[in-house]
GUDONU-499754 format. One line per field, with one value per residue (C-alpha): residue in three letters; x, y, z. Coordinates in steps of 0.05 Angstrom, whole numbers. Example, Ala and Ser with C-alpha at 12.3 -4.5 7.8 and 13.67 -1.06 7.14 Angstrom:
BEGIN
residuo <- c(ALA / SER)
X <- c(246 / 273)
Y <- c(-90 / -21)
Z <- c(156 / 143)
END
This chain:
BEGIN
residuo <- c(MET / ALA / ALA / LEU / PRO / GLN / PHE / VAL / GLU / LEU / GLN / GLU / HIS / ALA / GLN / ASN / TYR / LEU / LEU / SER / LEU / LEU / GLN / VAL / GLU / GLU / TYR / ARG / GLN / LEU / ARG / SER / HIS / PHE / GLN / TYR / VAL / ASP / PHE / LYS / LEU / GLY / ASP / VAL / VAL / TYR / ASP / PHE / ALA / GLU / HIS / GLN / CYS / HIS / VAL / TYR / PHE / PRO / THR / SER / CYS / VAL / VAL / SER / LEU / LEU / TYR / THR / THR / GLU / ASP / GLY / SER / THR / ALA / GLU / VAL / GLY / LEU / THR / GLY / ASN / ASP / GLY / ALA / VAL / GLY / VAL / GLY / LEU / LEU / LEU / GLY / GLY / GLU / ILE / ALA / THR / ASN / ARG / ALA / VAL / VAL / GLN / VAL / ALA / GLY / GLY / ALA / PHE / LYS / ILE / ASN / ALA / PHE / ILE / ALA / ARG / LYS / GLU / PHE / ALA / ARG / GLY / ARG / SER / PHE / GLN / THR / LEU / LEU / LEU / ARG / TYR / THR / GLN / ALA / LEU / ILE / THR / GLN / ILE / SER / GLN / THR / ALA / VAL / CYS / ASN / ARG / LEU / HIS / SER / MET / GLU / LYS / ARG / LEU / CYS / ARG / TRP / LEU / LEU / LEU / SER / HIS / ASP / ARG / VAL / ARG / SER / ASP / ASP / LEU / LEU / MET / THR / GLN / GLU / PHE / ILE / SER / ASN / MET / LEU / GLY / GLY / ARG / ARG / GLU / SER / VAL / THR / VAL / ALA / ALA / GLY / ARG / LEU / GLN / ASP / ALA / GLU / LEU / ILE / TYR / TYR / ALA / ARG / GLY / HIS / ILE / ARG / ILE / LEU / ASP / ARG / SER / GLY / LEU / GLU / ALA / GLY / ALA / CYS / GLU / CYS / TYR / ARG / ILE / VAL / LYS / SER / GLU / VAL / ASP / ARG / LEU / PHE / ARG / ASP / VAL / GLY / SER / GLN / GLY / VAL / ARG / ASN / LEU / VAL / GLN / LYS / ALA / ALA / TYR / GLN / ALA / SER)
X <- c(-427 / -433 / -369 / -368 / -381 / -325 / -273 / -299 / -288 / -220 / -207 / -220 / -184 / -113 / -122 / -86 / -11 / -9 / -74 / -57 / 2 / -32 / -24 / -93 / -117 / -107 / -145 / -201 / -209 / -208 / -241 / -306 / -271 / -264 / -305 / -303 / -299 / -305 / -257 / -267 / -214 / -191 / -225 / -191 / -183 / -156 / -136 / -82 / -94 / -142 / -164 / -157 / -208 / -192 / -128 / -136 / -118 / -127 / -144 / -145 / -145 / -85 / -69 / -24 / 10 / 9 / 40 / 14 / 64 / 31 / 38 / -1 / 47 / 40 / 83 / 80 / 112 / 90 / 52 / 5 / -34 / -56 / 26 / 16 / -34 / -50 / -57 / 0 / 16 / -50 / -12 / 51 / 20 / -6 / -80 / -73 / -58 / 16 / -4 / -66 / -84 / -120 / -136 / -94 / -140 / -202 / -218 / -242 / -203 / -215 / -214 / -203 / -237 / -161 / -189 / -183 / -128 / -89 / -109 / -94 / -29 / -8 / -14 / 49 / 30 / 31 / -7 / 46 / 112 / 74 / 51 / 124 / 157 / 107 / 124 / 203 / 185 / 144 / 195 / 245 / 204 / 187 / 270 / 281 / 225 / 259 / 326 / 294 / 254 / 313 / 368 / 340 / 307 / 228 / 242 / 272 / 224 / 162 / 192 / 202 / 129 / 100 / 121 / 110 / 38 / 42 / 69 / -3 / -49 / -73 / -73 / -32 / -73 / -70 / -120 / -103 / -82 / -12 / -43 / -55 / 19 / 55 / 25 / 45 / 113 / 124 / 141 / 106 / 55 / 95 / 163 / 114 / 82 / 165 / 172 / 119 / 129 / 202 / 178 / 120 / 177 / 217 / 149 / 151 / 85 / 21 / 1 / -67 / -106 / -121 / -89 / -30 / -19 / 48 / 71 / 149 / 154 / 232 / 245 / 209 / 250 / 313 / 294 / 284 / 340 / 361 / 309 / 257 / 303 / 331 / 249 / 233 / 288 / 277 / 207 / 235 / 280 / 237 / 182 / 229 / 210 / 145 / 79 / 90 / 33 / -16 / -80 / -51 / -27 / -101 / -124 / -74 / -92 / -171 / -171 / -128 / -178 / -236 / -200)
Y <- c(358 / 377 / 367 / 299 / 279 / 318 / 295 / 220 / 239 / 275 / 199 / 168 / 201 / 205 / 133 / 141 / 156 / 214 / 245 / 244 / 291 / 338 / 419 / 419 / 478 / 446 / 385 / 421 / 448 / 377 / 331 / 341 / 310 / 237 / 193 / 128 / 59 / -8 / -61 / -136 / -191 / -198 / -128 / -95 / -23 / -13 / -52 / -55 / -11 / 28 / 94 / 124 / 172 / 174 / 168 / 120 / 129 / 63 / 56 / -20 / -45 / -65 / -61 / -104 / -83 / -131 / -144 / -197 / -220 / -240 / -317 / -305 / -304 / -253 / -224 / -173 / -104 / -56 / -67 / -2 / 1 / 58 / 87 / 109 / 118 / 77 / 108 / 164 / 161 / 207 / 263 / 248 / 254 / 189 / 168 / 96 / 46 / 2 / -52 / -80 / -64 / -120 / -115 / -162 / -148 / -131 / -57 / 7 / 79 / 141 / 156 / 234 / 248 / 250 / 326 / 349 / 311 / 334 / 408 / 406 / 373 / 437 / 481 / 455 / 453 / 396 / 347 / 353 / 345 / 282 / 254 / 263 / 230 / 175 / 162 / 158 / 109 / 67 / 73 / 44 / -14 / -30 / -31 / -69 / -125 / -134 / -150 / -187 / -234 / -240 / -251 / -277 / -346 / -357 / -368 / -294 / -267 / -291 / -262 / -193 / -200 / -216 / -163 / -110 / -133 / -138 / -73 / -42 / -85 / -77 / -157 / -199 / -254 / -248 / -286 / -309 / -371 / -409 / -384 / -315 / -311 / -349 / -299 / -239 / -276 / -294 / -363 / -431 / -451 / -509 / -462 / -421 / -484 / -511 / -438 / -422 / -492 / -473 / -413 / -454 / -509 / -443 / -421 / -353 / -358 / -406 / -430 / -478 / -462 / -391 / -365 / -343 / -317 / -278 / -312 / -276 / -220 / -200 / -279 / -258 / -196 / -235 / -278 / -231 / -200 / -137 / -115 / -97 / -61 / -19 / -2 / 14 / 59 / 99 / 105 / 135 / 184 / 209 / 226 / 243 / 322 / 319 / 321 / 372 / 413 / 362 / 324 / 264 / 329 / 361 / 287 / 273 / 337 / 341 / 260 / 285 / 341 / 293 / 252)
Z <- c(386 / 324 / 312 / 321 / 243 / 230 / 276 / 255 / 181 / 198 / 235 / 178 / 134 / 170 / 173 / 107 / 117 / 57 / 78 / 153 / 124 / 91 / 120 / 152 / 105 / 44 / 81 / 87 / 16 / -13 / 45 / 3 / -54 / -28 / -29 / 3 / -31 / 0 / -35 / -31 / -40 / -110 / -142 / -192 / -191 / -252 / -320 / -356 / -410 / -383 / -373 / -306 / -274 / -203 / -155 / -86 / -24 / 18 / 89 / 107 / 40 / 7 / -68 / -115 / -174 / -225 / -291 / -339 / -396 / -464 / -436 / -383 / -331 / -272 / -225 / -166 / -183 / -127 / -62 / -38 / 27 / 73 / 66 / -1 / -62 / -126 / -185 / -180 / -251 / -264 / -232 / -274 / -337 / -351 / -367 / -390 / -335 / -343 / -299 / -266 / -189 / -152 / -75 / -40 / 22 / 30 / 53 / 50 / 11 / -11 / -75 / -108 / -186 / -226 / -249 / -177 / -162 / -217 / -206 / -127 / -149 / -190 / -137 / -112 / -35 / 11 / -36 / -92 / -36 / -10 / -68 / -106 / -52 / -46 / -124 / -102 / -51 / -94 / -161 / -108 / -77 / -157 / -170 / -108 / -115 / -193 / -162 / -112 / -152 / -203 / -148 / -85 / -63 / -59 / 18 / 23 / -25 / 19 / 80 / 39 / 18 / 84 / 117 / 69 / 66 / 148 / 149 / 108 / 159 / 225 / 233 / 241 / 199 / 116 / 72 / 10 / -22 / -49 / -128 / -107 / -70 / -133 / -179 / -130 / -131 / -201 / -177 / -185 / -136 / -106 / -100 / -48 / -13 / 10 / 28 / 70 / 98 / 122 / 152 / 195 / 214 / 238 / 275 / 243 / 211 / 219 / 146 / 126 / 65 / 49 / 119 / 135 / 202 / 219 / 297 / 291 / 266 / 282 / 249 / 190 / 189 / 206 / 153 / 96 / 46 / 49 / 0 / 52 / 98 / 40 / 10 / 89 / 101 / 36 / 70 / 130 / 90 / 50 / 94 / 165 / 155 / 135 / 169 / 234 / 219 / 186 / 198 / 245 / 291 / 288 / 301 / 362 / 402 / 384 / 415 / 486 / 489 / 484 / 532)
END
């Protein structure tokens, strides 16, 4: 019974994909440095030009990386959930935030002090490998978002964004307003209303004020532009050969032995 709290902690950390792929010995050395934080919808993880002190590994929250222009217009440049980390720039030499990170879906995350994260990153072990690969995946997502917002229709952009959000939550329900979505997609609220209405007419989603339910995932994928598939394929490629001896496998083994 003494091992149960440790196993529960292991399960909680493994809810984040990157932490679940850490080598077990490395995880054991780092686990005491992780602190759990609970975020509410709209919480600001860090703001533009702010000094960053932690790297965050979401387990159930989803965080939007936003850029706000001088005239107050806002657009999402990236999206992070249980697939990755928030604040990876800290590990690459940056300390001052170049965007704003806002909680899009309420939930939890584990944070680690910037000094500890940098020290572990410099060791060159699985922590470094995983964060570098995730950074490459995030760059691909940011680049594809720029292309998508410039070239594709609001309806296709909304499909892409809903799929990315759905990938990072454990529910078919998303709670967010039209204004919030329009800020994410860099469009007018009226355009989002029209696009969401079309998706609802096609029975792909149910949409009411502040509430979206995914009804037909495959239909959304068919309606999305190639941007979603490009980002997903790059993630699959980057992480195809990592994690065979990681924390996730230890959790699966322990769960099997307990059953």
